[in-house]
C-alpha positions in Angstrom: -183.3 -53.3 7.5 -183.1 -49.6 7.0 -185.9 -47.6 8.4 -187.2 -44.2 7.2 -190.0 -42.7 9.2 -190.5 -42.8 13.0 -192.8 -39.9 13.8 -192.0 -39.9 17.5 -188.3 -39.4 16.8 -189.2 -36.6 14.4 -191.2 -34.9 17.1 -188.4 -35.4 19.6 -186.0 -33.6 17.4 -188.4 -30.8 16.5 -189.2 -30.2 20.2 -185.5 -30.3 21.2 -184.5 -27.7 18.7 -187.4 -25.3 19.3 -187.7 -25.7 23.1 -189.6 -22.4 23.7 -192.2 -22.7 21.1 -192.5 -26.4 20.0 -195.7 -28.5 20.3 -196.4 -32.1 19.6 -196.6 -32.8 15.9 -199.6 -34.6 14.4 -198.9 -36.5 11.2 -201.4 -38.4 9.1 -201.1 -42.2 8.6 -200.6 -41.6 4.9 -197.0 -40.6 5.4 -196.3 -44.3 6.2 -198.0 -45.8 3.0 -194.8 -46.8 1.2 -192.3 -47.6 4.0 -190.7 -51.0 4.7 -192.7 -53.5 6.7 -192.5 -53.6 10.5 -192.0 -49.9 10.8 -194.3 -47.0 11.4 -198.0 -47.7 11.3 -200.6 -49.7 13.2 -200.6 -52.5 10.7 -197.0 -53.2 11.3 -196.0 -52.0 14.8 -198.1 -54.5 16.7 -195.9 -57.2 18.4 -197.3 -60.6 19.4 -198.9 -60.7 22.8 -199.0 -63.5 25.5 -202.6 -63.6 26.6 -202.4 -66.6 29.0 -199.9 -69.2 30.2 -200.9 -72.6 31.6 -198.4 -74.8 33.5 -199.1 -78.4 34.7 -197.1 -81.5 35.7 -195.8 -83.4 32.8 -196.3 -87.2 32.3 -192.7 -88.0 33.2 -191.0 -87.2 36.5 -189.4 -83.8 36.7 -191.2 -82.4 33.7 -193.6 -79.5 33.4 -196.1 -79.0 30.5 -196.0 -75.4 29.3 -198.7 -73.9 27.2 -199.2 -70.2 26.1 -201.9 -68.5 24.2 -200.1 -66.1 21.9 -201.5 -64.0 19.1 -201.1 -60.9 16.9 -204.5 -59.2 16.6 -205.6 -59.8 13.0 -207.7 -56.6 13.1 -204.6 -54.4 13.5 -201.7 -56.5 12.0 -201.3 -58.6 9.0 -198.4 -60.6 10.5 -198.7 -63.8 12.4 -196.8 -65.4 15.3 -193.8 -67.2 13.8 -192.0 -68.7 16.8 -192.2 -69.2 20.6 -190.0 -70.7 23.2 -189.2 -70.9 26.9 -185.9 -69.0 27.2 -185.3 -68.9 30.9 -186.4 -70.8 34.1 -186.0 -69.9 37.7 -186.0 -73.0 39.9 -184.5 -73.7 43.3 -183.9 -70.0 43.6 -181.5 -70.0 40.6 -182.2 -68.3 37.2 -180.9 -70.2 34.3 -181.1 -69.6 30.5 -183.1 -72.2 28.5 -183.8 -72.8 24.8 -187.0 -74.9 24.7 -188.9 -74.4 21.4 -192.7 -74.3 21.5 -195.0 -75.7 18.8 -198.5 -74.7 17.8 -201.2 -76.9 19.4 -203.3 -78.4 16.5 -206.2 -78.8 18.9 -206.3 -75.3 20.2 -205.9 -72.3 17.9 -203.5 -69.6 19.2 -201.9 -72.0 21.8 -198.2 -73.0 21.7 -196.9 -75.9 23.8 -193.8 -77.6 25.0 -192.5 -79.8 27.9 -189.7 -78.6 30.1 -187.5 -81.4 31.6 -185.3 -81.8 34.6 -187.3 -79.3 36.7 -186.6 -79.7 40.4 -189.4 -80.1 42.9 -190.8 -76.9 44.3 -191.8 -73.6 42.8 -190.5 -72.7 39.4 -190.9 -69.6 37.2 -191.0 -70.0 33.4 -190.2 -67.1 31.0 -191.6 -67.2 27.4 -190.9 -65.1 24.3 -192.4 -65.1 20.9 -191.8 -63.4 17.6 -193.9 -62.4 14.6 -192.9 -62.7 10.9 -191.1 -59.3 10.8 -189.2 -59.5 14.1 -191.5 -57.8 16.6 -191.4 -59.8 19.9 -193.1 -60.3 23.2 -190.9 -61.2 26.2 -191.4 -62.1 29.8 -188.4 -60.5 31.5 -187.0 -62.2 34.6 -186.4 -60.1 37.7 -182.6 -59.6 38.2 -181.2 -59.5 41.7 -177.8 -58.6 40.2 -179.0 -55.6 38.1 -176.2 -54.8 35.5 -175.9 -54.6 31.7 -174.0 -57.9 31.4 -177.0 -59.9 32.6 -179.7 -58.2 30.4 -181.9 -60.1 27.9 -181.6 -59.4 24.2 -185.1 -58.1 23.2 -184.9 -57.0 19.6 -182.4 -57.0 16.8 -181.7 -55.2 13.5 -179.1 -56.1 10.9 -176.2 -54.1 9.8 -177.0 -51.2 7.4 -174.0 -50.1 5.4 -175.7 -47.0 4.1 -176.2 -45.6 7.6 -173.4 -44.0 9.6 -171.9 -46.7 11.7 -172.4 -44.8 15.0 -176.1 -44.6 14.2 -176.6 -48.1 12.8 -178.5 -49.7 15.7 -177.8 -53.5 15.9 -180.2 -54.3 18.7 -181.3 -53.8 22.3 -181.2 -55.6 25.6 -183.4 -55.1 28.7 -183.8 -56.2 32.3 -185.5 -55.1 35.5 -185.0 -55.5 39.2 -188.7 -55.2 40.2 -188.6 -51.4 40.4 -186.5 -50.1 37.5 -186.1 -51.0 33.8 -182.7 -50.9 32.1 -182.5 -50.8 28.3 -179.2 -50.8 26.4 -179.1 -50.0 22.7 -176.0 -51.1 20.7 -174.7 -49.3 17.6 -172.3 -50.7 15.0 -169.6 -48.1 16.0 -169.1 -46.0 19.1 -171.9 -43.4 19.4 -170.8 -39.9 18.4 -172.3 -36.6 19.4 -172.2 -35.5 15.7 -172.2 -37.5 12.5 -172.2 -36.5 8.8 -176.0 -36.1 9.1 -175.9 -33.8 12.1 -176.3 -33.9 15.9 -176.9 -37.5 16.8 -179.9 -38.8 18.8 -180.5 -42.2 20.3 -183.9 -42.9 21.9 -185.8 -45.7 23.6 -189.5 -45.1 22.9 -192.0 -46.6 25.3 -195.7 -46.9 24.7 -197.8 -48.0 27.7 -201.2 -47.2 26.1 -200.6 -49.0 22.8 -202.8 -50.4 20.0 -203.5 -53.6 21.9 -205.8 -51.7 24.2 -207.0 -48.8 22.0 -207.0 -50.1 18.4 -208.0 -46.7 17.0 -204.9 -45.1 18.4 -201.6 -45.3 16.6 -198.3 -44.5 18.2 -197.9 -41.7 15.7 -200.1 -39.6 17.9 -196.8 -38.6 19.6 -198.4 -38.8 23.1 -196.0 -41.5 24.3 -192.8 -41.0 26.3 -189.2 -41.8 25.6 -185.8 -42.0 27.1 -183.4 -40.0 25.0 -179.7 -39.3 24.7 -178.8 -36.2 22.6 -175.4 -35.1 24.0 -174.8 -32.4 21.4 -177.9 -30.7 22.6 -177.2 -31.4 26.3 -180.3 -33.6 26.5 -180.3 -36.9 28.3 -183.1 -38.4 30.3 -186.8 -39.2 30.5 -189.2 -37.0 28.5 -192.6 -36.4 27.2 -192.9 -34.1 24.2 -194.5 -31.3 26.2 -191.9 -31.6 28.9 -189.1 -31.5 26.4 -190.6 -28.5 24.6 -191.6 -26.4 27.6 -189.7 -27.6 30.6 -186.5 -29.2 29.5 -184.9 -32.3 31.0 -186.7 -34.4 33.6 -183.9 -34.3 36.1 -183.3 -37.4 38.1 -186.0 -39.5 36.3 -183.7 -41.5 34.1 -180.0 -42.4 34.2 -178.0 -42.7 31.0 -174.6 -44.4 30.8 -172.4 -44.7 27.6 -170.0 -47.5 27.3 -168.4 -47.7 23.9 -171.0 -48.9 21.4 -173.7 -49.4 24.1 -175.9 -46.7 25.6 -177.9 -47.9 28.6 -180.9 -46.0 30.0 -182.5 -46.8 33.3 -185.8 -45.5 34.7 -188.3 -46.4 37.4 -191.0 -48.7 35.9 -193.8 -46.6 37.5 -192.5 -43.6 35.6 -192.8 -45.5 32.3 -196.3 -47.0 32.8 -199.1 -46.7 35.3 -200.0 -50.4 34.8 -196.8 -52.5 34.7 -198.9 -55.7 34.8 -200.1 -55.2 31.2 -196.6 -54.8 29.8 -194.7 -52.0 28.0 -194.1 -51.7 24.3 -190.7 -50.3 23.3 -188.3 -49.7 20.4 -184.9 -48.1 20.0 -184.1 -45.6 17.2 -181.4 -43.2 16.0 -181.3 -40.0 13.9 -179.4 -36.9 13.1 -180.2 -33.2 13.1 -178.5 -30.8 10.7 -177.1 -27.8 12.5 -177.5 -25.5 9.5 -181.2 -25.9 8.8 -182.4 -28.1 11.6 -183.6 -30.8 9.2 -184.0 -34.2 10.7 -182.6 -37.3 9.0 -184.0 -40.5 10.4 -181.4 -43.2 10.6 -182.4 -46.6 12.0 -184.7 -48.4 14.3 -185.2 -51.8 15.8 -188.5 -53.6 15.6 -190.9 -53.4 18.5 -191.0 -55.5 21.7 -193.7 -55.9 24.4 -192.0 -56.5 27.7 -193.7 -58.1 30.7 -192.0 -57.8 34.2 -192.0 -61.5 35.3 -193.0 -65.0 34.1 -195.5 -67.7 34.9 -195.1 -69.5 38.2 -195.6 -73.3 38.6 -196.5 -74.2 42.2 -194.5 -77.4 42.3 -195.3 -81.0 42.9 
């Protein structure tokens, strides 16, 4: 789905191009009145959230009953939870992928349930993900001992958009953590270029630690959130806030950016992204271009949002 207005990206570009004088933009919610769903305002950028997980021995040997309370706040989103599943299990010290669908519990509103089979005795950790009707997700990310891009979890996806330059057409993102750092890789349809026909190219990973789940009156368009950014034509790559980008330049050493073909991977310490990792981190990936002649910004594409949690739910064993 093509996206049109991501204010945080607009503010990034404005700040990058006027580094000595720029300040954070404040834009009214009304600019988002006629945009596609799942993009840009606090009715549509609220992913599902996992409020509670319950694990208990199943009725058959080697089974575990898994239940999760999952919702999208109806006060701030018009979309509902569409699906949930257990997608990974760590048991016997080994992390393995899984694909165990969960179903709504007719006796308990908001609860989704399933039974995991062939679980060995001892401690096991279960990882759950859920999606709403427009592709926003919540995901419990496993800790990775082998921390590299090939082992990351797909967290959000976006279809191909033929009317967007291929190097700015973002197809999706993957993420993983090792307990102390978060890595996010965005993938574009073609190799990312410093310049495209819409100007100097930008790819960002926006992260929102203080999002509308906790302060419903505050939308992400306030431009107070941070981001990892890669703007090679402007010699800007790293971890930023708008004020730091506008007044201080790059945050040296706070984020690492690696480009490998169509993938751009950004890594930063979790405690640099959020002061409260236990309550999760909301992120998205986006692209755009800046015209060299008049410094106008053309917004290109963005993924839906995802809330990431750094770990799953632990079953104590039998």
